[in-house]
C-alpha positions in Angstrom: -48.2 -57.1 -3.9 -47.3 -54.0 -2.0 -43.8 -52.6 -2.5 -41.8 -51.5 0.5 -40.1 -48.2 0.2 -36.3 -48.5 0.4 -34.6 -47.4 3.6 -32.4 -44.3 3.1 -29.6 -42.9 5.1 -30.0 -39.2 5.6 -27.2 -36.8 6.5 -28.0 -33.1 6.9 -26.0 -30.6 4.7 -24.2 -29.1 7.7 -23.0 -32.6 8.9 -21.8 -33.2 5.3 -19.9 -29.9 5.4 -18.4 -30.9 8.8 -17.2 -34.2 7.2 -15.6 -32.3 4.3 -13.8 -30.0 6.8 -12.5 -33.0 8.8 -11.2 -34.6 5.6 -9.4 -31.4 4.6 -7.9 -31.0 8.1 -6.6 -34.6 7.9 -5.2 -33.9 4.4 -3.3 -30.9 5.7 -2.0 -32.7 8.8 -0.7 -35.6 6.7 1.2 -33.2 4.4 2.7 -31.5 7.4 4.3 -34.7 8.7 5.1 -36.2 5.3 8.8 -37.1 5.2 10.8 -34.5 3.2 8.5 -31.6 4.0 9.8 -28.4 5.7 7.8 -29.2 8.9 9.2 -32.7 9.2 12.8 -31.4 8.6 12.6 -29.3 11.7 12.3 -32.1 14.3 8.6 -32.2 14.0 7.6 -34.1 17.1 4.0 -34.9 17.9 3.8 -35.0 21.7 1.5 -37.5 23.4 -0.8 -34.8 24.7 -1.1 -33.3 21.2 -1.9 -36.7 19.7 -4.5 -37.3 22.4 -6.1 -33.9 21.7 -6.2 -34.7 18.0 -7.8 -38.1 18.4 -10.3 -36.7 21.0 -11.2 -33.8 18.7 -11.8 -36.2 15.8 -13.8 -38.6 17.9 -15.9 -35.8 19.3 -16.6 -34.1 15.9 -17.4 -37.4 14.3 -19.7 -38.3 17.1 -21.7 -35.1 16.6 -22.0 -35.7 12.9 -23.2 -39.3 13.5 -25.8 -37.9 15.9 -27.3 -35.7 13.2 -27.6 -38.5 10.7 -30.4 -41.1 10.7 -32.0 -44.0 8.8 -35.4 -43.6 7.5 -37.9 -45.6 5.4 -39.3 -42.2 4.2 -37.1 -39.2 4.8 -40.0 -36.8 4.2 -41.6 -38.0 7.4 -38.5 -37.2 9.4 -38.0 -33.6 8.2 -39.0 -32.0 11.5 -36.4 -34.1 13.4 -33.8 -33.4 10.8 -34.4 -29.6 11.0 -34.1 -29.8 14.8 -30.7 -31.6 14.5 -29.5 -29.1 11.9 -30.5 -26.2 14.1 -28.4 -27.7 16.9 -25.4 -28.1 14.6 -25.7 -24.6 13.3 -25.9 -23.2 16.8 -22.8 -25.2 17.8 -20.9 -24.0 14.7 -21.9 -20.4 15.4 -20.7 -20.6 19.0 -17.4 -22.1 17.8 -17.0 -19.1 15.4 -18.0 -16.6 18.1 -21.2 -15.6 16.4 -23.8 -15.7 19.1 -27.3 -14.3 18.3 
């Protein structure tokens, strides 16, 4: 009986780093608005347009991360596609930081 290789979920390193950055951003934001903190004591008001920007930013960033991840029965066969997606993510990150080659 032939064994079927398990299906794996692959996430490029850059996408994983982006997830970590989003997690830390949300941690900082939650501390800023936590009751009893200095920021919340000074009438910290989250305006609707700011909340809209935040949600749109998170949605957009998570969408980009999801696009770079993939399911595979054998991730070694998909390396070329993964490298292409990683290169796009690196290029986007470089542009955001102002480092254009």
